[in-house]
N, CA and C of each residue as an Amber inpcrd file, in Angstrom:
protein
   210
 144.4860000 -83.1390000 -95.8190000 143.5630000 -83.4860000 -96.7830000
 142.8510000 -82.2710000 -97.4000000 143.3850000 -81.6260000 -98.7020000
 142.6840000 -80.4660000 -99.6520000 141.5820000 -81.4020000-100.5770000
 140.7010000 -81.0210000-100.1760000 139.4130000 -81.4470000-101.4350000
 138.4050000 -79.9740000-101.9180000 137.9380000 -79.8050000-103.0170000
 137.2330000 -78.9850000-103.7750000 136.2000000 -79.3720000-103.9070000
 135.0010000 -78.7650000-103.9420000 133.4910000 -79.0380000-104.5170000
 133.2990000 -77.4790000-105.3210000 132.8250000 -77.6760000-106.1670000
 132.2250000 -76.3740000-106.8340000 130.4060000 -76.7120000-106.3890000
 129.8510000 -74.9030000-106.1090000 128.7220000 -74.7940000-106.2900000
 127.9280000 -74.8970000-107.3900000 126.1990000 -75.5570000-107.1640000
 126.1090000 -75.6760000-108.8090000 124.7590000 -74.5740000-109.0870000
 124.7120000 -74.5970000-109.9700000 123.5460000 -73.2400000-110.2460000
 122.3950000 -73.6620000-109.5820000 122.1820000 -74.7000000-108.9180000
 120.7520000 -74.8280000-108.1410000 121.0760000 -74.7120000-106.6950000
 122.2520000 -74.4930000-106.4670000 123.0190000 -74.4820000-104.8420000
 123.2800000 -75.1620000-104.4960000 123.9020000 -76.1040000-105.2910000
 124.0500000 -77.7610000-104.3210000 125.4930000 -77.8360000-104.9550000
 125.9000000 -78.4840000-103.5250000 127.6210000 -79.0170000-103.6710000
 127.6340000 -80.4430000-103.3000000 128.0110000 -81.5410000-104.3680000
 128.7880000 -82.4690000-104.2200000 129.6000000 -83.0080000-103.0980000
 129.5880000 -83.7830000-101.9020000 130.6350000 -84.0260000-100.7540000
 131.5350000 -84.9590000-101.6860000 132.6750000 -84.9490000-101.7360000
 133.9720000 -85.6240000-102.6010000 133.5050000 -87.4940000-101.6170000
 134.2550000 -88.0450000-102.4490000 133.8630000 -89.7880000-101.9130000
 134.5490000 -89.5210000-100.9000000 135.7400000 -88.9860000-100.9130000
 136.9580000 -88.8350000-100.0970000 136.5370000 -88.8330000 -98.5410000
 135.8330000 -87.2740000 -98.1200000 135.3370000 -86.9990000 -96.9590000
 134.5740000 -87.7780000 -96.3130000 133.3970000 -87.9110000 -97.7520000
 132.3960000 -88.9780000 -97.2190000 132.5760000 -90.3700000 -96.5960000
 133.3810000 -90.6710000 -97.1790000 134.0920000 -92.2030000 -96.7950000
 134.7530000 -91.9010000 -95.3300000 135.9080000 -91.1970000 -94.7690000
 136.4500000 -91.0220000 -94.0910000 135.5040000 -90.3100000 -92.8760000
 134.4840000 -89.7400000 -92.9340000 133.3650000 -89.1570000 -92.0010000
 132.4760000 -89.5630000 -91.9520000 132.3510000 -91.0200000 -92.4180000
 131.3290000 -92.1550000 -92.0500000 129.7790000 -91.5260000 -92.5790000
 129.5780000 -90.4980000 -93.3990000 128.8290000 -89.8970000 -94.0740000
 128.1180000 -90.7460000 -94.9330000 126.5680000 -90.4120000 -94.4540000
 125.3670000 -91.2450000 -95.5080000 124.6110000 -90.6310000 -96.1200000
 124.1710000 -91.1850000 -97.4370000 122.9730000 -90.5610000 -98.0750000
 121.7100000 -90.3530000 -97.1540000 121.1390000 -89.7280000 -97.3410000
 119.7490000 -89.4000000 -96.4670000 120.1670000 -88.8010000 -94.9600000
 121.1710000 -88.4210000 -94.4460000 121.8200000 -88.5320000 -93.4100000
 121.4240000 -86.9060000 -93.0890000 120.7610000 -86.2510000 -91.8740000
 120.8300000 -84.7690000 -91.5420000 122.1000000 -84.0960000 -91.1200000
 122.0910000 -82.6420000 -91.3120000 123.0030000 -82.2490000 -91.9210000
 122.8160000 -80.4660000 -90.8510000 123.2500000 -79.8080000 -90.0990000
 123.1480000 -78.4420000 -89.4400000 124.2440000 -77.9390000 -90.2930000
 124.4100000 -76.4670000 -90.9140000 124.5630000 -75.4240000 -91.4280000
 125.1930000 -74.5970000 -90.0500000 126.7520000 -74.1010000 -89.8930000
 126.6820000 -73.1840000 -88.3490000 127.7240000 -71.9150000 -89.4720000
 127.0430000 -71.0510000 -89.2560000 127.6420000 -69.7090000 -89.9790000
 128.6700000 -69.3760000 -89.2800000 129.8590000 -69.2180000 -89.7050000
 131.6860000 -69.0520000 -88.6530000 132.3770000 -68.2360000 -89.9060000
 132.5550000 -67.1980000 -89.6710000 132.9370000 -66.1780000 -90.2190000
 132.7970000 -65.7180000 -91.6830000 133.6340000 -66.0220000 -92.5090000
 133.4840000 -66.1590000 -94.1990000 132.8690000 -67.4180000 -94.7890000
 132.3600000 -68.0720000 -93.7110000 132.5170000 -69.6270000 -93.8590000
 131.4040000 -70.1020000 -93.2070000 131.2890000 -71.6730000 -93.3330000
 130.2100000 -72.2460000 -92.3590000 130.6180000 -73.6950000 -92.2180000
 130.3370000 -74.1660000 -90.5800000 131.0800000 -75.5460000 -90.4110000
 129.4550000 -76.2310000 -90.8820000 129.7200000 -77.3410000 -91.6040000
 128.9750000 -78.5860000 -91.7510000 128.9610000 -79.6160000 -90.7430000
 128.1020000 -79.5700000 -89.8960000 127.9960000 -80.8920000 -88.9840000
 126.8240000 -81.6780000 -89.4340000 127.0500000 -82.9900000 -88.4660000
 125.6020000 -84.1900000 -88.8800000 125.0830000 -83.8780000 -87.5230000
 123.6900000 -84.0220000 -87.9540000 122.2230000 -83.6960000 -86.3900000
 122.9110000 -85.1400000 -86.3940000 122.7040000 -85.4090000 -84.6510000
 123.0430000 -86.7520000 -84.1640000 121.9790000 -87.1880000 -84.0100000
 121.7620000 -88.7310000 -84.0330000 120.4910000 -89.2560000 -83.4380000
 119.9740000 -89.2790000 -81.9530000 118.4540000 -89.1570000 -82.0240000
 118.5780000 -89.2180000 -80.2640000 119.4730000 -90.6490000 -79.3540000
 119.3660000 -91.1990000 -79.9680000 120.5440000 -92.4760000 -79.0220000
 121.7810000 -92.1540000 -79.2300000 122.2200000 -91.2940000 -79.6930000
 123.9130000 -90.9790000 -80.1670000 123.6620000 -89.9310000 -78.4140000
 122.6610000 -89.3530000 -77.9880000 122.8320000 -88.6990000 -77.1700000
 122.7190000 -88.8700000 -76.0150000 122.3280000 -90.0150000 -75.5400000
 121.6810000 -90.6690000 -74.0870000 123.0160000 -90.6890000 -73.4540000
 123.1300000 -90.7330000 -72.1860000 123.9240000 -90.1730000 -71.4110000
 125.1600000 -88.7430000 -71.5950000 124.9990000 -88.1320000 -72.4390000
 125.8970000 -87.1680000 -73.0580000 126.1770000 -85.6950000 -71.3760000
 124.9810000 -86.2320000 -70.7720000 125.2040000 -85.2520000 -69.3610000
 125.4570000 -85.8420000 -68.2230000 125.5910000 -86.9030000 -68.1980000
 125.8520000 -88.2480000 -67.1260000 127.1710000 -87.0740000 -66.2300000
 126.5020000 -87.6910000 -64.6800000 127.6250000 -86.5030000 -64.0050000
 127.7100000 -85.1470000 -64.2190000 126.8340000 -84.6290000 -64.7590000
 126.5320000 -82.7500000 -64.8330000 126.3180000 -82.4690000 -63.3810000
 126.7640000 -81.2750000 -62.6920000 126.3500000 -80.8180000 -61.3390000
 125.0100000 -79.9810000 -61.9430000 123.9390000 -80.3110000 -61.3790000
 122.3050000 -79.3010000 -61.6400000 122.1890000 -78.3330000 -60.4080000
 122.8110000 -78.5450000 -59.1980000 122.6650000 -77.7610000 -58.0580000
 122.7870000 -76.0520000 -58.5130000 123.6410000 -75.6700000 -59.7980000
 123.1400000 -74.0100000 -60.2760000 122.4790000 -73.9700000 -61.2620000
 121.1780000 -75.3010000 -61.2900000 119.9450000 -74.9320000 -62.6420000
 119.4640000 -74.2550000 -62.5120000 119.1530000 -72.8330000 -63.8840000
 117.9560000 -72.1970000 -63.2580000 116.5350000 -72.3770000 -64.3100000
 115.8770000 -72.3650000 -62.9800000 114.2820000 -73.0090000 -64.0610000
 113.6760000 -71.9660000 -64.9630000 112.6840000 -71.8400000 -65.6330000
 112.1610000 -71.0100000 -66.3880000 111.3670000 -69.6650000 -64.9410000
 110.8490000 -70.3130000 -63.6080000 110.5340000 -69.7750000 -62.9060000
 111.3980000 -68.3500000 -62.3060000 112.5920000 -68.7800000 -62.6460000
 113.7590000 -68.1160000 -61.9220000 114.0890000 -67.2930000 -62.9700000
 113.4300000 -67.0660000 -63.9230000 113.9620000 -65.9300000 -64.7020000
 112.9980000 -65.0430000 -64.8230000 113.6580000 -63.4620000 -64.6980000
 112.8480000 -61.9880000 -64.7750000 112.5510000 -61.9010000 -66.3200000
């Protein structure tokens, strides 16, 4: 799907409705811009409850603490 948008004189871009609907993005949602080459990735910032359990089963045997740093 190729959809375009234009940067306004106030440096704002409206995200096309087809993209908002497909990705379930809502008004007021927070996003992060990640520079990538000549462009940027636009990613929604996850809610805290969405991160619960993300590291379940992670092996912490080789974990470095601040006291380990030189």
